[in-house]
ROMI-614204 format. One record per residue (C-alpha): residue in three letters; x, y negated, z negated. Coordinates in steps of 0.25 Angstrom, whole numbers, plus 5000, padded with zeros to 4 digits. Each point is the difference from the previous one (the first is absolute). Layout:
! ROMI-614204
<fifi rest="ALA" east="X" north="Y" up="Z"/>
...
END
This chain:
! ROMI-614204
<fifi rest="MET" east="5210" north="4322" up="4009"/>
<fifi rest="PRO" east="4989" north="4991" up="5005"/>
<fifi rest="LEU" east="4997" north="4988" up="4991"/>
<fifi rest="ILE" east="4985" north="4994" up="5003"/>
<fifi rest="THR" east="4998" north="4987" up="4993"/>
<fifi rest="VAL" east="4985" north="4996" up="4998"/>
<fifi rest="SER" east="4999" north="4985" up="4995"/>
<fifi rest="MET" east="4988" north="4994" up="4995"/>
<fifi rest="PHE" east="4993" north="4993" up="4989"/>
<fifi rest="PRO" east="5000" north="5004" up="4986"/>
<fifi rest="GLY" east="4987" north="5006" up="4994"/>
<fifi rest="ARG" east="4998" north="5015" up="5005"/>
<fifi rest="THR" east="4998" north="5011" up="4990"/>
<fifi rest="ASP" east="5011" north="5011" up="4998"/>
<fifi rest="GLU" east="4990" north="5010" up="5006"/>
<fifi rest="GLN" east="4999" north="4990" up="5012"/>
<fifi rest="LYS" east="5015" north="5001" up="5001"/>
<fifi rest="ARG" east="5001" north="5014" up="4998"/>
<fifi rest="ALA" east="4991" north="5002" up="5012"/>
<fifi rest="LEU" east="5007" north="4989" up="5009"/>
<fifi rest="VAL" east="5013" north="5007" up="4997"/>
<fifi rest="GLU" east="4994" north="5014" up="5004"/>
<fifi rest="LYS" east="4993" north="4996" up="5013"/>
<fifi rest="VAL" east="5012" north="4991" up="5005"/>
<fifi rest="THR" east="5009" north="5012" up="4998"/>
<fifi rest="ASP" east="4990" north="5009" up="5007"/>
<fifi rest="ALA" east="5000" north="4990" up="5013"/>
<fifi rest="PHE" east="5015" north="4999" up="5001"/>
<fifi rest="LEU" east="5000" north="5016" up="5000"/>
<fifi rest="GLU" east="4989" north="5001" up="5009"/>
<fifi rest="THR" east="5007" north="4990" up="5010"/>
<fifi rest="CYS" east="5014" north="5002" up="4998"/>
<fifi rest="GLY" east="5001" north="5014" up="4994"/>
<fifi rest="GLY" east="5010" north="5002" up="4989"/>
<fifi rest="ASN" east="5001" north="5005" up="4984"/>
<fifi rest="ARG" east="4990" north="4995" up="4991"/>
<fifi rest="GLU" east="5011" north="4999" up="4988"/>
<fifi rest="GLY" east="5008" north="4991" up="5010"/>
<fifi rest="VAL" east="4989" north="4989" up="5002"/>
<fifi rest="TRP" east="5002" north="4989" up="4990"/>
<fifi rest="VAL" east="4988" north="4989" up="4999"/>
<fifi rest="MET" east="5003" north="4987" up="4992"/>
<fifi rest="ILE" east="4989" north="4992" up="4997"/>
<fifi rest="ASP" east="5004" north="4986" up="4998"/>
<fifi rest="GLU" east="4989" north="4991" up="4994"/>
<fifi rest="VAL" east="5002" north="4985" up="5003"/>
<fifi rest="PRO" east="4993" north="4989" up="4992"/>
<fifi rest="GLY" east="4990" north="4993" up="5009"/>
<fifi rest="GLU" east="5007" north="4987" up="4999"/>
<fifi rest="HIS" east="5013" north="5006" up="5006"/>
<fifi rest="TRP" east="4993" north="5003" up="5014"/>
<fifi rest="GLY" east="4998" north="4991" up="5011"/>
<fifi rest="VAL" east="4992" north="5002" up="5013"/>
<fifi rest="GLY" east="5001" north="4990" up="5013"/>
<fifi rest="GLY" east="5009" north="4991" up="4992"/>
<fifi rest="LYS" east="4991" north="4998" up="4987"/>
<fifi rest="ARG" east="5000" north="5008" up="4987"/>
<fifi rest="THR" east="4988" north="5008" up="4999"/>
<fifi rest="VAL" east="4997" north="4997" up="4985"/>
<fifi rest="ASP" east="5000" north="4985" up="4997"/>
END
């Protein structure tokens, strides 16, 4: 059972998240094979103030 985690800023619609889960699942199956029902995708919405790049917070 693969578990694919996507971390991103909040703000996408439910429709966008559904499409993301579908396309990530499709990409995994096309690349690695397997069973669609066995692919798990977790969306982790992380507030901007909890991200950092290059030693600095992305939102100040």
